[in-house]
N, C-alpha and C positions, 0 to 999 in steps of 0.2 A: 297782777304784776308778775307773780311767779310764773303764771301761765305764759305771759309774753316773753319772759326770759327763756323759758324752756323752748318756746317756738323759735326764738332767735338762735339759740344754741343748735337746735335741730337743723335749722336752715343753713347755718354756717357749716355744720357737719356734712350736709348734703352737698353744699358747694365745694367743700374740701375734698370729699370723696370723688366728686365729679372732676375736679382739677387733677387729683392724683390719677384717676383713670385716664384722663386726657394725656398726662405725661407718660403713663405706661404705654398707651397706644402709640404715642409719638416715638418712644424709644424702640418699641417693637417694629414700627415701620422703618425706622432708621437702620435697624439690624437687617431687615429683609431687603432693603434697598442696597445695602453694602454687599450682602450675599449675592443678590441678583447681578450687581455690577461685576463681581468677581467671576461668576459663572459665564456672563456674556463675554468678558475679556478672554477667559480660557477657551471658550468655544470659537470665537473669531480668530484667536491665535492658532488654534488647531486647524481651522480651515486654511489659513494662510500657509502654515507649515506643510500640510499635506500637498497643497498646490506647488509649493517650492520643491518638495521631494519629487513630485511627478516630473517637474521641469528639469531638475538636475539629473535624474535617472535617464530621462529621455535624451538629454543632451549628451550624456556619456555614451549612449549607444552609437552616436555619430562621430565620436572622437577617434582620431587616428594617433594622437599624441598620448603616450602612456603617462607622461608627466601631468598633463591636464586631466586625464581620467583619474589619476591618484588624488589630485586636489578635489575633484568633483565628488568622488566617493567618500573622501574624508569629511566633506561638508555634509553629505547625506547622513553619515553616522551621527554627526553632531545634532543636526536638526531632528532626526528621528528620536533622539533622546529627549529633546525639548517637547516634541509632540506627545510622547508618552506622559510627560509631566502634565501637559494640558488635559489629557484624558483623565488623569488621576484627580484633577481638580473639579471635574464635573459631577453632579449629583446622580450617579448611576449605580448606587449601592444595590438596588433591588432589581437591576436589569443586567443580564449577562452581556459583557462587552470585552471579555478577556481575549477573544479571537482577534479583535481589532488591535488590541494592545500587543498581542503576539505577532501580528503582521508588521506593526511598526518596529518591534524589536528585531524581527527577522531581517527587515531592510537594513537596520543599523548594524546587525551582526555580520551579515553578508558583505555589506559595504566596507566595514572595518577590516575584515579578514582579507578582502581584496586589495584595499588601499595600502596595507602595510607590507605588501610583498613587491618585489621588483618586477613590474609589468613589462619591462623591456626584455628581460631574460625569461620571464615566466608569464606570458600573456594569458588572457582568459581563454579557456578551451570552449568547445561548442556547447557543452552542458552548462557552463557558467554563463555564456552569452544568452542561452535560452532562458536561464533563471533571471538574468537581468531584464530581458525582454518581457517576461511574465511579471516581474516587479513593476515595470513601467505601466503595463496594461492594467494591473490591479490598482496601482496608485491612481491611474486616470479614472477608473470606475469609482473608487472611493472619493476622489476629489469632486467628481461630478455630483455624486449623491450628497456630499456635505455642502456643496454650493447650493443645491436645491433646497436643503434644509435652511441654509443661511438666508436664502431669498425669502422663504416663508417666514422666518423669524423676523426679518426686517420689515417685510411688507405687511404682515399681520400683527406686528408688535407682540410676538409671543414671548412668554416669560419662562425662565428655567425654574422658578419657584413653583410654577404650575406642573412642571415635570415631576418635581419631588412629590407633590400632592397626588398626582395621577398614579405614580408608581407605588405610593404608600397606601392608596385607597383600596377598598375591596372591589371597586369597579374594574372592568377590563381596561388595562392601561394603554392598550393599543389605540384608544380613541384619541390620544395625544399626538399631534403632528410631529413634534420633535422626536418622540419615542418611536413613531413609525419609521422615520428617516434613519435613526440610529439602528433600529432592528434590521433594516435592509443592509446597512453597512456591515453589521455583525454577521449576517447570513452570508454575504459575499466573501468576507474575510475567512470565514470557516471553510468554505469550499476551496478557496485559493490555498490556504495553508495545507490542506489535505492533499492537494494535487501538485505541490511544488517541492522539489528536493533541494534543501538548503545545505545539506551536508550534516555529518554526524555531530559536530560541535554545536550547531544551531539547534538541532533536534534535542540534544541533551539539556540545553538551557531551557527549552520550552517545557520539557518533561518536569523539570524542577520548578519552573514558574507555576505550573498548573497545581502543584502542591502548595497550599497557602503557607506563606512564610511569616514568622513572628520574630520580633526583636525583643530581647530581654532589656531590663532597665526601667527606670521610672519615666513617666511621661514628662516631656519638656514643654516649655511655653514657646510662643513665637519669638519673643525677645531672646530666649536662650538659643533658639535655632540660628538667629542672626549672629549671636556671639560665637557659636560653634563654627559658622562659616568664616568669620573673621579670624578665629584662632587657626583654622585649617589653612587659610591662605596667608597667615601672618600679617594681617592688615591692621592698621591703626588710623586714628584720625576720623573725621566725620565722613559718613557714607549715607547716601540715600537708600534706604532699605524698603523693599516690598516683600511681604510674606503672605502666602495663602496656604490654607490646609487643603489637602486633597479631598475631593467631594465624594469619595467612596468607590471610584472606578478602579482602584488598585487593590492588590491583595493585602496591603498593610497601610497604616496611616503614616503620612510624612508631610513635611512642610516644603513647599517650593519657595526658595529664597533668591532674590536678586539684589545685589549690591552694586551701586554705580556712583561715579563722580564724573568730572569733566573729561577724564582720560581713560577710565577703565570700567568694564562691566563684568561682574562675576555672577554666576548663577548655578543652581544645583538643587538637589533634593536631600533633606536631612530627615531621618526617621523620627517619628514622634516619640516612640519608646527608646530611651537610651541615647538619643541624639547622634545616631551613626550616620556619617556621610555616605550616601549611596552613589551619587555621581556629581561631579563639579566641573565647571568650565570657566576659563578665563579668556574672554574674547579680546584678542588684540593681534595685530600683524607683527611679524618678526622680520625685520628688514635685512639683517645680516647675521653671519655666523662668526662668533668670537671664541666659542668653546668647542672642545672636542666631544665626540660621542661618549668617551670614557668619563670625562668630567661631568657630563649631564647624567650619566648612569650613577655616579657616586652621589650626586645631588638627590636623585630619585630614591636611592636606597636609604640615604640618611633621613630623608623626609618621611618615608614609611616607618622607619625605626622609631623616629621621634613621635609618631602618631599611633604607636602601639602595635604595628604589624611586625612582630619580632621574628617569626619563623617563616620568612619568605626569602626567595632567592631570585635573582635576575635570570630569566630563561631565554628571552628573545629581545633583540634590539635592532633598530634601523633608523635611518635618517632620510627625510625628504625635505628639500629646500633648506630652511633654517630651523627646522623643528626635529626633535628626537622623539621616537616612540619606543616605549619599553613595555614588556610583559613580565611581571613577577608572578611566581607560583609558590604555593604553600609547600613547606617541607614537613615530613612526618618521620618518626623513627630516627634512624641514623642518617639524617640528611637525605632522605629519599624524596624526590620531587613529586608532588601530587599535582599533575598537570591540569586537571579540570578546574581547580580552584585558582583563578588568576586575577590579578589586578593590572589594569592598564594605566600607564602614566605618559603624559605628553609634556615635554620640557622645551622651553625656548632656548635656542643656542646663542642668543645675544647676551643674556644676563642670568640664565638658569631659573627663570620664573616657571612656576607650575602652571601649565596651560590646561591640563586636563587630568582628571582622576575618575576612573570607572571601576567600582568594586562590586558591581552587580553579580558577576560570575563568581567572584570569591564568596560573596554572601550566600548564594544559593547552592554552591558546590562544596563549601567548607564542611568536611565530615563532622557529624555531631559527636562521634566518639572515635577518634583516630586510633585509640588503643585496640580497637577490634580489627583493625586492618592487619593482615599478615605481612609483616615487613621483613621476614627472613626468607631469602631465596633458597630454593632446593638445589638449583644448579649454580655453579660458579661462573664468573665472567669467562674464564678460560674454556669451560665446557661449551658455553654458548657460542663464542666466537669461533671455536674449532669447527662448528658445523656449517659455517658460512662458506660460500664459494671462494676459491683461492684467488679469484680475480679481484676481490675486494680488499682494499688497503684500509684496515681499521685505524681511525684517528683517535676516537674517544669512546668510552663506554660509561654510561650514567644509569643509575638505578632509579626508576620512575614508576608511578602509577598512571595508567591510562584507563579509558573506558572502552570495553569491547562492543561489538555490535548488539549484544544482549543487554547493554546498559550496566554491566558489572565492572567493578574496580579490579584491575588486573595488574599484578606486580610484574614489571618487565625490565629488561635491559634495553636502554635506548643506545643504539650503536650508530655513530657517525662514521661513515666509510666512503672512500673514494674508489672510483673505477674509471681509470683514464681521466677524462675531463669532467666526469659526472660525480655529483655528490648525493649520497643517500642517507636517510634516517630510517633505521630498521628497528622495529620493536619486537623483541623475542620474549615470550612468556618465561619468566624465571622459575616457574614450577615444573613445566613439562617440555619446554623448548620449542613450542609452537610459534610460528611466525604470525604475530597478531596484525601488524600494519607495516607498510613500507611507504615512505615518502621520498620522492625525487626532488632534490633541491638543485638550483642552478649554480650555487656557490656555497662554500662552507660558511656557516653563520658564526659571528663572533660569540664566544662562549665566556660567561662570567660565572665564577663559582663562589664569590664572597657572599656569605649569608648575612642578612641584615636583621 
């Protein structure tokens, strides 16, 4: 009798263990399916966006309307940011892919800096047109290779979970079809980045990006990332939220968040450590202008102040169509502008909505110890302006930090001056009086000095 009871108990135990093991296996498979679906979505989104970038850049080469080119390049900037987010969600931790990320960033940076200037008065020069042509050719190559990988993924029913295992295994990972394709993309991007001149600002951002960045603060959950997105955009009520964690293709961990309802879609990246907004977009059309550029500037400044960006000041502003674009820069010492550390804001001129926020350059350029910067000029403003040609009519002198050709922070006087109908920005070294940089502008820019 006792023997039968023992056998029955053991049998039940075996059945229970089997059922528990079955449940564990089902849960494991569900997690893997969810991860695979996220990887597939990010990959196919990346392929679509690179194709879209290629088409937009190619179209801009044939445009004669500066207004249409401005719109096209602004769109390229937006989509390149989204494509970088897609790369960050792929499981590429053990495979170098930073040169492709750098290429996407270079497209966005070049497009942004071109789109925010007056192309009627200051059109693309031959060097910039050559850069744009090279961008198109490289985007076309990357698009072709990604589509080849996409075809193989669909035709052969390849899985991204296999990529993870191939990269993590001790075997040669290049046996994996997806890895082979992405290695080709990375090699091509590396050659292209090395052979193309994007300008000093883009190169500086790349140098800082290559140094791994870390965020301070405690890790946040996906739910907290959604809450941070809502807080940043001042959203309330029900929203359909989609959140995915980057798959290791980026230098730091972040969540890609999308919030949508019947009327609006918001998207962006939030750092996992500290919950810091990296870039955010509010996708909607702006049909009319009801507010002035100054009113929008006040909104942007107030917004940054409310979100903890205390020591920043508006440095550049412009309007195209019904949208205002602003660049804020960090201040150090006695209100000295640190030009490399910038935040970009995009404001709707119909109701002052925040349409865009990009703090990537502020994050990578923000000096870790501003107290080490020499903020005391050796020369006075009067001594510096006295050495200028008498043909220049000095309008304004501002103390700033710029980066020289050696990548060093240099304390300068930024001199806004007129010569007949021409406007110049001249950067004079405040230590030795050397002329560091000269920029020719087509018209004097609006200057805002209220710190936020």
